[in-house]
C-alpha positions in Angstrom: 29.8 17.1 -12.4 26.8 19.2 -13.4 25.0 16.0 -14.7 25.7 14.2 -11.4 24.3 17.2 -9.4 21.2 17.3 -11.7 20.7 13.5 -11.3 21.1 13.8 -7.4 18.6 16.6 -7.2 16.1 14.6 -9.4 16.5 11.7 -7.1 15.9 13.7 -4.1 12.8 15.1 -5.7 11.5 11.6 -6.5 12.2 10.6 -2.9 10.2 13.6 -1.7 7.3 12.7 -4.1 7.4 9.2 -2.8 7.0 10.3 0.8 4.2 12.6 -0.2 2.4 9.7 -1.8 2.3 7.8 1.6 0.0 9.7 3.8 -1.4 7.6 6.5 -5.3 7.3 6.7 -5.2 7.3 10.5 -3.1 8.7 13.4 0.0 6.7 14.1 0.6 5.6 17.6 3.3 7.1 19.7 4.6 3.5 20.1 6.3 3.7 16.7 9.9 4.6 17.5 10.6 5.9 13.9 7.5 6.7 11.8 9.6 7.6 8.7 11.4 4.3 8.9 8.2 2.4 9.4 6.7 4.1 6.4 9.6 3.4 4.2 9.8 -0.2 5.5 6.2 -0.7 4.6 6.9 0.7 1.1 9.9 -1.6 0.7 8.6 -4.8 2.2 4.8 -4.6 1.6 4.0 -1.9 -0.9 5.1 -3.8 -3.9 2.3 -6.3 -3.5 -0.3 -4.5 -1.3 0.3 -1.1 -3.0 1.9 1.9 -1.5 -1.4 3.3 -0.4 -2.6 -0.2 0.9 -4.7 -1.0 -2.2 -3.5 -3.3 -4.9 -6.9 -4.1 -6.4 -7.7 -5.8 -8.7 -4.7 -8.0 -7.7 -5.8 -11.0 -5.8 -4.4 -9.7 -2.5 -6.2 -8.3 0.5 -6.8 -4.6 0.5 -5.2 -3.0 3.7 -6.5 0.5 3.4 -9.4 1.1 5.7 -9.7 -2.6 6.5 -6.7 -4.3 8.1 -7.5 -2.7 11.5 -10.4 -5.1 11.9 -7.9 -7.8 12.6 -7.2 -6.2 15.9 -10.7 -7.2 17.0 -9.6 -10.4 18.9 -6.3 -11.6 20.3 -6.3 -14.5 17.8 -6.8 -12.4 14.7 -4.3 -9.9 16.1 -1.7 -12.7 16.3 -2.7 -13.8 12.7 -1.3 -10.5 11.3 2.2 -11.2 12.9 2.1 -14.9 11.9 1.6 -14.1 8.2 4.6 -15.5 6.4 5.9 -12.3 4.9 5.7 -10.7 8.3 6.9 -13.6 10.5 9.8 -14.4 8.1 10.6 -10.8 7.3 14.1 -9.8 6.6 13.6 -7.2 9.3 15.2 -9.0 12.3 14.7 -6.2 14.8 11.4 -6.9 16.5 10.7 -3.3 17.3 11.4 -2.2 13.7 8.9 -4.9 12.6 6.4 -3.9 15.2 6.7 -0.3 13.9 6.0 -1.4 10.3 2.9 -3.4 11.4 1.7 -0.5 13.5 2.1 1.8 10.5 0.2 -0.6 8.3 -2.6 -1.3 10.8 -3.1 2.2 12.4 -1.9 4.3 9.5 -3.4 2.5 6.5 -6.2 0.7 8.5 -7.3 4.0 10.0 -10.9 3.9 10.8 -11.1 0.1 10.8 -9.0 -0.1 14.0 -11.3 -0.9 17.0 -11.5 1.9 19.6 -8.8 1.2 22.3 -6.7 -1.2 20.3 -3.2 -1.2 21.5 -0.1 -1.0 19.2 2.0 -4.1 18.6 5.1 -4.4 20.8 8.5 -5.8 20.1 7.9 -8.7 22.6 4.5 -9.5 20.9 6.2 -9.7 17.6 9.0 -11.9 18.9 6.6 -14.2 20.5 4.1 -14.5 17.5 6.5 -14.7 14.7 7.7 -18.0 16.0 4.3 -19.5 14.9 4.4 -18.5 11.2 1.6 -19.7 9.1 2.3 -21.7 6.0 1.1 -20.3 2.7 -1.2 -23.3 2.3 -3.3 -22.2 5.3 -3.5 -18.4 4.5 -6.8 -18.4 2.7 -8.7 -20.4 5.2 -7.2 -18.5 8.2 -8.0 -15.2 6.7 -11.7 -16.3 6.0 -11.9 -17.5 9.6 -10.7 -14.3 11.1 -12.8 -12.2 8.7 -16.0 -14.1 9.9 -15.1 -13.4 13.5 -14.5 -9.7 12.8 -17.9 -9.6 11.0 -19.8 -11.3 13.7 -18.1 -10.1 16.9 -16.8 -6.7 15.9 -19.1 -5.2 13.4 -16.7 -5.4 10.4 -18.5 -4.9 7.1 -19.5 -8.0 5.2 -17.5 -6.7 2.2 -14.4 -7.9 4.2 -15.1 -11.3 2.8 -13.9 -9.9 -0.5 -10.2 -9.3 -0.9 -10.9 -5.8 -2.0 -14.0 -3.6 -2.4 -15.7 -4.2 -5.7 -14.3 -7.6 -6.2 -16.7 -10.0 -7.8 -17.5 -12.9 -5.4 
């Protein structure tokens, strides 16, 4: 019994540490219905590849931290985020829950990269856009296209062309 209690307390401590390791960079929008669930959904569904803090460098994956908000620059690049295969085909079937996860990712991890006045994703928007999921074959070209738009039209830094800061071109 004592061993079970000690193990339970240790697990609770690790959960607490895990939450402490997930501070958002920017303020989260009020549109997120359950910020703690959105944070844990990000950790479970996205953090394994993109990193719990939104940085998986030097993995060959786009860095989210301080950068992903630039994709809210145009309606097309905004839709691109929802159409990404791992989002569009997410096991999270509830569109509001998925919108909350993406809002956590964009506003929390993207922080200062979110354009002023950008609106949070809605359940209706997620339901509409996830029907048009991109194929993995088109991801690299699509990302490059929207990065160029963000640089030219919205003032995103040219370093966005790289998957993560410090990557060798």
